[in-house]
C-alpha positions in Angstrom: -15.2 10.4 -18.7 -15.4 8.7 -22.1 -16.3 5.0 -22.0 -13.6 2.8 -23.6 -14.6 0.6 -26.5 -13.7 -3.0 -26.3 -11.2 -2.5 -29.1 -9.4 0.3 -27.3 -9.6 -1.5 -24.0 -7.9 -4.5 -25.5 -5.3 -2.3 -27.2 -4.4 -0.6 -23.8 -4.2 -3.9 -22.0 -1.4 -5.5 -24.0 0.8 -5.7 -21.0 -1.8 -7.8 -19.0 -2.3 -11.5 -19.3 -5.2 -13.0 -21.2 -7.1 -13.5 -17.9 -7.3 -9.7 -17.5 -8.6 -9.0 -21.0 -12.2 -8.3 -20.2 -15.0 -6.0 -21.5 -15.1 -2.3 -21.5 -15.0 -0.3 -18.3 -18.6 0.7 -17.2 -18.6 3.2 -14.4 -21.1 2.6 -11.7 -23.6 5.4 -10.9 -22.3 5.1 -7.4 -18.8 5.8 -8.5 -17.0 8.3 -6.3 -15.4 9.7 -9.4 -18.8 10.6 -10.9 -20.2 11.8 -7.6 -17.2 14.0 -6.8 -17.1 12.6 -3.3 -15.3 10.1 -1.2 -16.7 7.2 0.8 -16.1 9.4 3.9 -19.3 10.3 5.8 -17.3 13.1 7.5 -14.1 14.5 6.1 -13.8 17.7 8.1 -10.7 17.6 10.2 -9.3 14.5 8.4 -7.3 13.6 5.4 -9.4 13.5 2.2 -8.8 13.6 -1.6 -9.6 16.2 -4.2 -8.9 17.0 -7.8 -7.2 20.4 -8.2 -6.2 21.9 -11.5 -6.5 18.6 -13.2 -4.5 16.6 -10.6 -5.5 14.4 -7.8 -4.1 15.2 -4.3 -4.5 14.1 -0.7 -5.8 17.0 1.2 -4.6 17.5 4.8 -7.0 18.2 7.7 -5.9 21.8 7.3 -7.0 21.9 3.7 -3.5 21.8 2.1 -2.6 19.6 -0.9 -0.4 16.7 0.1 1.7 14.2 -1.9 2.4 11.2 0.4 6.1 10.4 0.6 6.1 7.3 2.8 8.4 4.6 4.2 7.2 1.1 4.8 8.2 -1.7 7.2 9.2 -0.3 10.6 9.9 -3.0 13.2 12.0 -2.6 16.3 12.6 -6.4 16.8 15.6 -6.1 14.4 17.5 -4.4 17.4 16.9 -7.4 19.7 19.0 -10.1 18.1 21.4 -11.5 20.7 24.3 -9.8 18.9 22.8 -6.3 18.9 20.4 -6.3 21.8 22.7 -4.0 23.8 21.7 -1.2 21.3 18.0 -1.6 22.2 18.8 -1.6 25.9 21.5 1.1 26.1 20.3 3.5 23.4 16.5 3.1 23.7 16.1 1.9 27.3 13.8 -0.9 26.2 11.2 1.7 25.3 9.1 1.7 22.1 8.2 5.3 22.8 11.9 6.4 22.8 12.7 4.4 19.7 9.7 5.8 17.8 11.0 9.3 18.7 14.2 8.4 16.8 12.2 7.0 13.9 10.2 10.2 13.6 13.3 12.4 13.8 14.9 10.3 11.0 12.0 10.2 8.7 11.4 14.0 9.0 15.1 14.7 8.5 15.2 12.4 5.5 12.1 14.2 3.9 9.5 11.5 4.4 6.1 12.8 5.4 4.1 9.5 5.9 4.5 6.2 7.5 3.1 3.6 5.1 2.7 0.0 6.0 4.6 -0.7 9.3 4.6 -4.5 9.3 7.8 -6.1 8.2 8.5 -9.6 6.8 10.1 -11.8 9.5 10.1 -15.2 7.9 10.0 -16.1 4.2 10.1 -19.9 4.0 8.1 -22.2 1.7 5.6 -23.1 4.4 5.9 -20.1 6.6 5.9 -16.5 5.3 4.8 -14.0 8.0 5.0 -10.4 8.9 5.5 -8.6 12.2 2.5 -7.2 14.1 0.8 -3.9 13.4 1.3 -0.8 15.5 -1.1 0.0 18.3 -3.0 3.3 18.7 -0.5 4.4 21.3 2.5 3.6 19.1 1.1 5.8 16.3 0.7 8.6 18.8 4.3 8.3 19.9 5.3 8.2 16.2 3.3 11.4 15.7 3.3 11.5 11.9 0.7 10.9 9.2 0.3 7.2 8.7 -1.7 4.4 7.0 -3.0 1.3 8.7 -3.6 -2.2 7.3 -6.7 -4.0 8.3 -6.4 -7.9 8.4 -9.8 -8.6 6.8 -8.3 -11.4 4.6 -5.2 -13.4 4.0 -5.1 -14.1 0.3 -1.9 -12.1 -0.2 0.3 -13.4 -3.0 2.9 -14.4 -0.5 0.5 -16.1 1.8 1.3 -19.9 2.0 -0.6 -21.1 5.1 -4.2 -19.9 5.0 -7.1 -21.1 2.9 -8.9 -18.7 0.6 -11.8 -16.8 2.3 -15.5 -17.3 1.7 -17.0 -13.8 1.2 -20.6 -15.1 1.4 -20.2 -16.8 4.7 -21.6 -15.4 8.0 -18.2 -15.9 9.5 -16.6 -13.5 7.1 -19.1 -10.8 8.1 -18.5 -11.5 11.7 -14.7 -11.3 11.3 -14.8 -8.1 9.3 -17.0 -6.5 12.0 -14.5 -7.6 14.7 -11.5 -6.3 12.7 -13.2 -2.9 12.2 -14.3 -2.8 15.8 -10.9 -3.7 17.2 -8.8 -1.4 14.9 -11.1 1.3 13.5 -12.9 1.7 16.8 -9.6 3.0 18.3 -8.3 4.9 15.3 -11.5 6.6 14.2 -10.8 10.1 15.6 -7.1 10.3 14.9 -6.4 13.2 12.4 -3.0 11.7 11.7 -4.4 8.6 10.1 -4.7 8.9 6.3 -6.6 5.7 5.6 -6.9 2.0 5.6 -5.3 -0.8 3.4 -6.7 -4.3 3.1 -4.8 -7.1 1.5 -1.2 -7.0 0.3 -1.3 -8.1 -3.4 -4.5 -10.3 -3.3 -4.5 -13.4 -5.6 -7.8 -12.8 -7.3 -6.8 -14.7 -10.4 -3.0 -15.3 -10.1 -0.8 -17.4 -7.8 2.8 -17.8 -6.9 4.5 -21.2 -6.8 4.4 -21.5 -3.0 0.6 -21.2 -2.8 -0.4 -23.3 -5.8 -2.0 -25.8 -3.3 -4.9 -23.4 -2.7 -5.0 -21.7 -6.1 -6.3 -18.2 -6.9 -9.5 -16.9 -5.3 -11.3 -17.0 -8.7 -10.7 -19.4 -11.6 -9.3 -17.2 -14.5 -10.7 -19.5 -17.1 -14.2 -18.3 -16.1 -13.3 -14.9 -17.5 -13.7 -16.3 -21.0 -17.5 -16.1 -20.6 -19.9 -13.3 -19.8 -21.4 -15.5 -17.0 -18.0 -15.9 -15.4 -17.2 -12.2 -15.6 -20.5 -11.5 -13.9 -19.7 -14.0 -11.2 -16.4 -12.3 -10.5 -18.1 -8.9 -10.4 -20.6 -10.1 -7.8 -17.9 -11.8 -5.7 -15.7 -8.8 -5.7 -18.6 -6.5 -5.0 -19.6 -8.6 -2.0 -16.1 -8.4 -0.6 -15.7 -4.7 -1.0 -19.2 -3.9 0.3 -18.8 -6.0 3.5 -15.4 -4.6 4.3 -16.5 -1.0 3.5 -19.6 -1.3 5.6 -17.7 -2.8 8.6 -15.3 0.2 8.5 -18.1 2.8 8.3 -19.9 1.2 11.2 -17.0 2.3 13.4 -15.1 5.0 11.5 -17.0 7.5 9.4 -13.9 9.8 8.9 -11.0 8.2 7.2 -10.1 7.3 3.6 -10.3 3.7 2.4 -7.4 2.5 0.2 -8.7 -1.1 -0.2 -6.3 -3.8 -1.6 -2.8 -3.1 -2.6 -3.0 -4.7 -6.0 0.1 -6.3 -7.7 0.4 -4.2 -10.8 2.6 -6.7 -12.5 0.2 -9.6 -12.2 -3.1 -10.3 -13.9 -5.8 -8.0 -12.5 -9.3 -8.3 -14.0 -11.1 -5.1 -14.6 -14.2 -6.5 -12.9 -12.3 -6.5 -9.6 -11.3 -2.8 -9.9 -14.7 -1.8 -11.2 -16.4 -3.5 -8.2 -14.0 -1.8 -5.8 -14.6 1.8 -7.1 -17.9 2.5 -5.2 -16.4 1.3 -1.9 -12.8 2.7 -1.9 -11.4 6.1 -2.3 -8.0 5.3 -3.8 -6.6 2.5 -6.0 -3.4 1.2 -4.4 -0.7 -0.8 -6.1 2.5 -2.6 -5.5 4.9 -2.3 -8.4 8.6 -3.1 -8.2 10.8 -2.0 -11.0 12.4 1.0 -12.6 10.6 4.1 -13.7 9.5 2.8 -17.1 7.8 -0.2 -15.5 6.0 1.9 -12.9 5.0 4.4 -15.6 3.5 1.7 -17.7 1.7 -0.3 -15.0 0.5 2.4 -12.7 -0.1 4.8 -15.4 -2.4 2.3 -17.2 -4.8 2.1 -14.3 -4.6 5.8 -13.6 -5.5 6.7 -17.2 -8.2 4.0 -17.5 -10.1 5.0 -14.3 -9.0 8.6 -13.7 -9.1 7.7 -10.0 -6.4 8.7 -7.6 -3.7 6.0 -7.5 -1.1 5.3 -4.8 2.2 3.5 -5.4 2.0 1.8 -2.0 5.1 -0.4 -2.2 8.0 -0.2 -4.6 11.8 0.0 -4.8 14.9 -1.0 -6.7 17.6 -2.6 -4.6 21.2 -1.4 -4.3 23.9 -3.5 -2.8 26.3 -2.6 0.0 29.8 -1.6 -1.2 31.3 -4.2 1.2 28.7 -6.9 1.7 30.9 -8.8 4.2 31.2 -5.8 6.5 28.7 -6.1 9.4 28.4 -2.3 9.5 27.1 -2.2 5.9 23.8 -3.3 4.6 21.7 -3.3 1.4 19.3 -0.5 0.8 16.9 0.7 -1.9 18.7 2.5 -4.8 18.2 6.3 -4.3 18.9 7.1 -8.0 16.2 4.7 -9.1 13.9 6.1 -6.4 14.4 9.6 -7.8 13.6 8.4 -11.4 10.4 6.8 -10.2 9.4 9.8 -8.1 9.8 12.1 -11.1 7.6 9.8 -13.2 4.9 9.9 -10.5 5.0 13.6 -10.2 4.1 13.7 -13.9 1.2 11.3 -13.4 -1.9 13.4 -12.6 -3.7 10.6 -10.9 -0.8 9.7 -8.5 -1.1 10.9 -4.9 2.0 9.3 -3.4 4.9 6.9 -3.3 5.6 4.6 -0.3 9.1 3.2 -0.4 9.7 -0.5 0.4 12.6 0.3 2.8 12.7 -1.0 5.4 13.6 1.4 8.2 15.8 -1.3 9.7 17.5 -4.1 7.7 16.6 -7.4 9.4 18.0 -10.8 8.4 15.1 -11.8 6.3 14.5 -8.8 4.1 18.2 -7.8 4.4 17.5 -4.3 3.2 16.9 -1.0 5.1 17.8 2.6 5.6 19.5 1.7 8.9 21.5 -1.5 9.4 21.3 -4.2 12.1 23.8 -2.1 14.1 21.5 0.9 13.8 24.0 2.6 11.4 22.9 4.5 8.2 24.5 4.6 4.8 25.1 8.4 4.6 25.5 8.5 0.9 22.3 6.6 0.3 20.4 8.7 2.8 21.6 11.9 1.2 20.2 10.6 -2.1 16.8 9.9 -0.6 16.7 13.2 1.2 17.5 15.2 -2.0 14.6 13.5 -3.8 12.2 13.9 -1.0 13.0 17.6 -0.5 12.7 18.2 -4.2 9.3 16.5 -4.1 8.2 18.7 -1.1 9.1 21.8 -3.0 7.2 20.6 -6.0 4.2 19.8 -3.8 4.2 23.3 -2.3 4.5 25.0 -5.6 
């Protein structure tokens, strides 16, 4: 791949902040793009990636090309408010297994082929912003669909307001990463339904949100003005990605590594992405907005690196027709969803789109494909289903 000159690199980064304007992209000799391989030690019988006819694809354990059409945020606790707990008891018999059978039936009927990130936001206050727990190995088996799993190596998410920034050079960080990989990957390592692992949800490498100004970004963006500072960030990010990668590969030699889910609309220094490339298989991004925004932001990184990219969290909201009606709820906009999907199908580096649903609309996110009373908006679901089935036909062709 042609190396970008500094002039061309700066021209292509006009949408990024000054903190992200950094020297040209130099591809490591270890780059999986150059080697034509993944970080997987064994890919036989598991999801992998490959470039076919100029386009990146997931490849299924059976060897078929696969575009991941996923849904995020799947949490049953929404059905256990005092006002609707009877649904959980009467319809699902207080059984996660029975409920997940319904989830699987819905997702397949609606044309989704992947479960993305299952954890759902459950409180979103200034000093308390948390998500529900992850699924267990057994719950993924009951769900019985291709899925992705998030590993809690770090907590410097852009929404994180309670936890100090990590020290990647500490012994404790190595110990924690080993524990996380042992606890999670040690159980999931042989599951052919698992596609791969995410790390941090929108890490604050050099940006912050107003609620976490008290701890600041992980790395001072002013340091990017000097070569010494850029080298320091490269080393820091390299340390992080190597420790996390090595921890996973100690216990799981089979599955793909997605790494962080970067916020595509925030400053993202090229040093971070360059440091990640030898240790991850796919570049993952969150990018909320309409098709032109996704095309600009995600397309930028796809073209720059020519690595497979995944739109791992995105949507445009639509409002309920009658917001006062308890049987109605907000949901993502199916028309905007279709526009974004068509842009991604035209992007040769893109391997999938995971919709920020959620499956159930709780009282914090307030948006989902089923409402608090377990009812669906038929018109909206029909829209998502049409787009998903159109994408499935495109994938098979």
